[in-house]
C-alpha positions in Angstrom: 33.3 -4.7 9.3 33.7 -4.6 13.1 37.5 -5.3 14.0 38.2 -8.1 16.5 39.5 -7.2 20.0 43.0 -8.8 20.9 41.1 -11.6 23.2 38.8 -12.6 20.3 41.7 -12.7 18.2 43.8 -15.0 20.7 40.7 -17.4 21.1 40.4 -17.7 17.2 43.9 -18.6 17.1 43.4 -21.1 20.1 40.4 -22.5 18.0 42.3 -22.9 14.8 45.4 -24.9 16.2 42.8 -27.3 18.3 40.9 -27.9 15.1 43.9 -28.7 13.0 45.7 -30.7 15.6 47.5 -33.9 14.4 45.0 -36.9 13.9 41.6 -34.4 13.5 41.8 -34.3 9.7 37.9 -35.0 9.4 36.9 -32.4 11.9 39.3 -29.8 10.5 38.0 -30.4 6.9 34.2 -30.0 8.1 35.2 -27.0 10.2 36.8 -25.5 7.4 34.3 -25.9 4.9 31.6 -24.3 7.2 33.9 -21.2 7.9 34.3 -20.8 4.0 30.7 -21.0 3.2 29.4 -19.4 6.4 31.7 -16.8 7.4 29.7 -15.1 9.8 26.8 -16.3 12.3 24.3 -18.0 12.0 26.3 -20.7 10.8 26.4 -24.7 11.4 28.0 -26.0 14.4 29.3 -29.2 15.1 27.7 -30.4 18.4 29.6 -33.8 18.3 32.2 -36.0 16.7 32.0 -40.1 17.1 34.7 -42.1 15.7 33.3 -45.3 13.9 36.1 -46.9 12.7 39.3 -46.9 10.8 38.9 -43.4 9.0 35.2 -43.0 9.4 33.3 -40.5 11.6 30.0 -39.5 12.4 29.1 -35.9 13.1 26.0 -34.3 14.8 25.6 -30.9 13.5 23.2 -28.3 14.5 22.0 -25.9 11.8 21.9 -22.0 12.7 18.6 -20.2 12.7 17.6 -19.6 9.3 19.5 -22.3 7.6 17.8 -25.2 5.8 18.7 -28.9 5.7 18.5 -28.8 1.7 21.1 -25.9 1.7 23.2 -28.0 3.8 22.7 -31.1 2.0 23.7 -29.4 -1.2 27.2 -29.0 -0.1 28.0 -32.7 0.6 30.5 -33.2 -2.2 32.3 -30.1 -0.8 32.6 -31.9 2.2 33.7 -35.0 0.8 36.4 -33.1 -1.6 37.9 -31.4 1.5 38.4 -34.7 3.6 39.7 -36.3 0.5 37.0 -39.0 0.7 33.1 -39.0 1.4 30.5 -37.7 3.0 26.9 -38.7 3.6 24.5 -36.2 5.2 21.0 -37.1 6.4 18.5 -35.3 8.7 17.9 -36.8 12.3 14.9 -34.9 14.0 16.3 -31.5 14.6 20.0 -32.1 14.0 22.1 -33.3 11.1 24.1 -36.4 11.2 27.2 -36.6 8.7 29.0 -39.9 7.8 32.3 -38.9 6.6 35.6 -40.5 5.7 38.8 -39.5 4.9 39.5 -42.7 3.2 39.1 -43.4 -0.5 36.9 -45.9 -2.0 39.3 -48.8 -3.5 39.2 -49.7 -7.3 38.0 -53.0 -6.8 36.4 -55.4 -4.0 36.3 -59.3 -5.0 32.6 -60.9 -4.5 32.4 -62.2 -0.9 29.0 -62.0 0.6 26.7 -63.9 3.0 23.0 -62.8 2.8 22.4 -64.9 6.2 24.4 -62.4 8.1 22.2 -59.4 7.4 18.7 -58.4 8.0 15.6 -58.6 5.8 13.9 -61.0 3.2 16.2 -60.3 0.6 19.4 -58.5 1.6 21.7 -57.7 -1.5 24.9 -56.1 -1.4 24.9 -52.7 -3.3 28.8 -52.2 -3.0 31.4 -50.6 -0.7 31.4 -47.1 0.6 34.2 -45.4 2.2 32.5 -45.8 5.3 31.6 -49.6 4.7 29.2 -51.9 3.2 26.2 -50.7 1.9 23.5 -53.7 2.3 19.9 -53.1 1.7 16.8 -55.3 1.4 15.3 -56.0 -2.0 12.0 -56.7 -0.6 12.0 -53.1 0.8 13.4 -51.2 -2.3 11.0 -52.9 -4.6 11.9 -51.6 -8.0 15.4 -50.6 -8.7 16.9 -48.8 -12.0 20.6 -49.4 -12.9 22.2 -46.8 -15.4 25.7 -46.1 -17.0 27.8 -46.0 -20.0 29.0 -49.6 -21.8 31.3 -51.4 -19.3 30.6 -49.2 -16.5 29.6 -52.0 -14.5 25.9 -52.7 -15.0 25.7 -56.3 -16.1 28.5 -57.3 -13.4 26.4 -55.6 -10.6 23.5 -58.0 -11.9 25.5 -61.0 -11.9 26.3 -60.3 -8.1 22.7 -59.3 -7.2 21.3 -62.6 -8.7 24.1 -64.3 -6.9 22.9 -62.5 -3.8 19.2 -63.9 -4.2 20.3 -67.4 -5.3 22.3 -67.8 -2.2 19.9 -66.5 0.2 18.0 -69.0 2.3 16.0 -66.9 4.4 13.1 -66.2 1.7 11.7 -68.4 -1.1 12.2 -66.8 -4.5 11.8 -67.4 -8.0 13.8 -65.3 -10.7 12.9 -64.3 -14.1 15.9 -62.7 -16.2 15.2 -61.1 -19.6 18.6 -61.2 -21.4 18.0 -59.4 -24.9 21.6 -59.6 -25.4 21.2 -63.5 -25.3 24.8 -64.5 -24.2 25.1 -62.9 -21.1 23.3 -64.8 -18.4 23.2 -68.5 -20.2 25.0 -69.9 -17.4 22.0 -69.5 -15.2 19.8 -71.5 -17.2 19.2 -74.1 -14.4 18.4 -71.8 -12.0 16.3 -68.8 -13.2 13.5 -68.6 -16.0 15.9 -67.2 -18.7 14.0 -65.2 -21.8 16.4 -64.7 -24.7 14.1 -64.7 -27.6 12.0 -61.3 -28.2 8.9 -63.1 -29.3 8.7 -65.1 -26.1 9.0 -61.8 -24.1 5.4 -60.8 -24.3 4.0 -64.3 -23.4 6.3 -64.5 -20.4 5.1 -60.7 -19.5 1.4 -61.6 -19.8 2.0 -64.7 -17.6 3.6 -62.7 -14.9 0.5 -60.3 -15.1 -1.9 -63.0 -15.1 -0.2 -64.4 -11.9 -0.3 -61.0 -10.4 -3.9 -60.8 -10.6 -4.1 -64.3 -8.8 -1.8 -63.1 -5.9 -3.6 -59.9 -5.4 -6.9 -61.9 -5.0 -5.2 -64.3 -2.6 -3.9 -61.5 -0.5 -7.2 -59.6 -0.5 -8.8 -63.1 0.7 -6.3 -63.1 3.5 -6.9 -59.7 4.5 -3.2 -58.8 4.0 -2.0 -55.4 2.4 1.3 -56.7 1.1 3.5 -60.2 0.7 5.3 -59.4 4.0 2.2 -59.4 5.9 1.0 -62.7 4.4 4.3 -64.3 5.1 4.3 -63.3 8.6 0.8 -64.9 8.8 2.3 -68.4 7.9 1.4 -68.1 4.3 3.9 -69.1 1.4 4.5 -66.8 -1.7 7.7 -66.7 -3.2 9.2 -63.1 -4.4 9.7 -63.1 -8.0 12.5 -60.5 -9.1 12.0 -59.7 -12.7 15.5 -58.7 -14.0 15.6 -56.9 -17.6 19.3 -56.2 -18.8 19.1 -53.7 -21.3 15.6 -52.3 -21.1 16.1 -50.2 -24.5 16.0 -53.6 -26.4 12.7 -54.2 -25.3 10.8 -52.3 -28.1 7.7 -54.1 -28.1 5.0 -51.6 -26.8 2.8 -55.0 -25.4 5.8 -55.7 -23.3 6.1 -52.2 -22.0 2.4 -52.0 -21.0 2.9 -55.1 -19.0 6.0 -54.0 -17.4 4.5 -50.6 -16.2 1.4 -52.6 -14.7 4.1 -54.9 -13.0 5.7 -51.6 -11.6 2.4 -50.0 -10.5 0.7 -53.0 -8.8 3.3 -55.7 -8.3 5.2 -54.4 -5.2 2.6 -55.6 -2.8 2.3 -59.4 -4.6 6.2 -59.8 -4.4 7.3 -58.8 -7.9 10.5 -57.0 -7.5 11.6 -55.3 -10.7 15.1 -54.5 -11.7 16.2 -52.8 -14.7 19.1 -51.9 -16.6 19.9 -49.5 -19.4 22.5 -47.2 -20.8 20.8 -44.2 -20.9 17.2 -43.8 -19.9 15.1 -41.3 -21.7 11.4 -41.1 -23.2 13.0 -42.1 -26.7 13.8 -45.7 -25.1 10.2 -46.1 -24.0 7.2 -44.6 -24.7 6.0 -44.6 -21.2 9.4 -44.1 -19.5 8.2 -41.0 -18.0 5.6 -42.5 -16.0 7.8 -45.7 -15.4 10.9 -43.7 -13.7 8.6 -42.4 -11.0 8.0 -46.1 -10.0 11.5 -46.9 -9.5 12.2 -46.4 -5.8 15.8 -47.5 -5.9 18.3 -45.8 -8.1 21.9 -47.0 -9.2 23.8 -44.8 -11.4 27.3 -45.9 -12.6 29.6 -43.5 -14.4 27.9 -41.7 -17.4 29.4 -39.4 -20.0 27.9 -36.1 -19.0 25.4 -34.2 -16.4 22.5 -34.6 -18.4 22.7 -38.2 -18.3 23.2 -38.0 -14.5 20.3 -35.8 -14.1 17.9 -38.4 -15.9 18.5 -40.7 -13.0 19.7 -38.9 -10.1 18.6 -35.3 -10.5 22.2 -34.2 -10.0 25.4 -34.3 -11.9 27.1 -36.7 -9.5 27.3 -39.9 -11.8 29.4 -37.6 -14.2 31.9 -36.9 -11.7 32.8 -39.9 -10.0 36.2 -41.8 -11.1 35.3 -43.5 -14.6 36.2 -46.9 -13.1 34.2 -50.2 -13.8 31.7 -50.5 -10.8 31.9 -47.3 -9.3 28.5 -45.7 -9.0 26.1 -43.6 -7.0 23.4 -45.5 -4.9 20.4 -43.6 -4.3 17.5 -44.9 -2.1 16.6 -43.4 1.3 20.0 -41.4 1.0 22.8 -41.1 -1.6 26.1 -42.6 -1.5 28.9 -43.4 -3.9 29.9 -47.1 -4.1 32.1 -49.7 -5.8 30.6 -52.4 -6.5 31.6 -56.0 -5.8 33.6 -57.7 -8.9 32.1 -61.0 -9.7 33.6 -62.7 -12.9 31.2 -65.1 -14.6 34.2 -67.9 -13.9 33.7 -67.6 -10.1 29.8 -67.1 -10.5 29.8 -70.6 -12.1 31.6 -72.2 -9.3 29.2 -70.7 -6.9 26.3 -72.0 -8.5 27.6 -75.8 -8.0 26.5 -75.1 -4.1 23.0 -73.9 -5.2 20.2 -76.3 -6.2 18.6 -76.1 -9.5 15.2 -74.7 -9.9 12.1 -76.0 -12.1 11.8 -72.6 -13.5 9.1 -73.2 -15.8 6.4 -74.5 -13.2 6.3 -71.1 -11.3 5.3 -69.0 -14.0 3.5 -71.6 -16.6 5.5 -70.5 -19.5 3.8 -71.7 -22.7 6.0 -73.5 -24.8 4.5 -72.2 -28.4 5.8 -69.3 -29.9 3.8 -65.9 -30.8 2.4 -66.2 -34.6 3.9 -63.7 -37.1 2.8 -60.3 -36.9 
């Protein structure tokens, strides 16, 4: 190894003192990780640091020759650990942006959300990250799968998501909730189509698929590729979020077939599928491997081990986050650790008082008769 000259040693000393000066904790942590992983050139170089707010920063980083984005992205957790907070790495053209924060995510955030203050047809609050709120348009995510062990926060997140949609006045919606646990969402019976009986599920799914065919015909006649284009032309067509809590309880193969069809074809016609389950696998649903690929968004709360995390995120991150109710990893166009807002049912009931009731039976034409015994 070539020995440094006295001048080079002085330069390195000055650089170290500058990087580690008071108030430069985030920069120093990022630089230390870079120096530890890439001790010699070529190495990533911090081109610019932008203070966002509080303890949040954005770093613009140029990769050295021969270094790939995937390799750098793979060190995201190391950067977050070094800062004692979180880190989110994205590729922007020829440079890398790193959203970083030395702040820790709080253990609880009370429910407080106004959809009218956010862009999109159906803005939903995915949670709080160390750098602020994570809000996305459900109409863009289309299909969302949620997982986590019991009491990790799945049902609470769904309560909040449903309330986000009901409070939204920017888009016309009609919500269908399959509650196979039967008691979780009973307070919503005047605001959503609530399905709690297993024998009714195939009837409702068939009705939704029939409605899908009618909608596709309407869009085709209007020369529209998707519902967004139809609405922009002045057409009227409500989004239909289809929410299934505890997917593993839906053992009926006819329902699974109808669900797969909604996942494949429903996005253009305004069907938005949100499924929650403890442990997604092929033993839960016969065709789950095919279904998983059609969920564009993923929210994985804490899981017991790396294998469960790999099923959803393709990495072990959900097994490494704090085992705190509501703490999860949200993955869509990027991946970020979040803490979902806490919405107790008592507060949800109070919020419903300001929301109009819905004639839920009219929009899916749910039959009154039950299926014959099998």
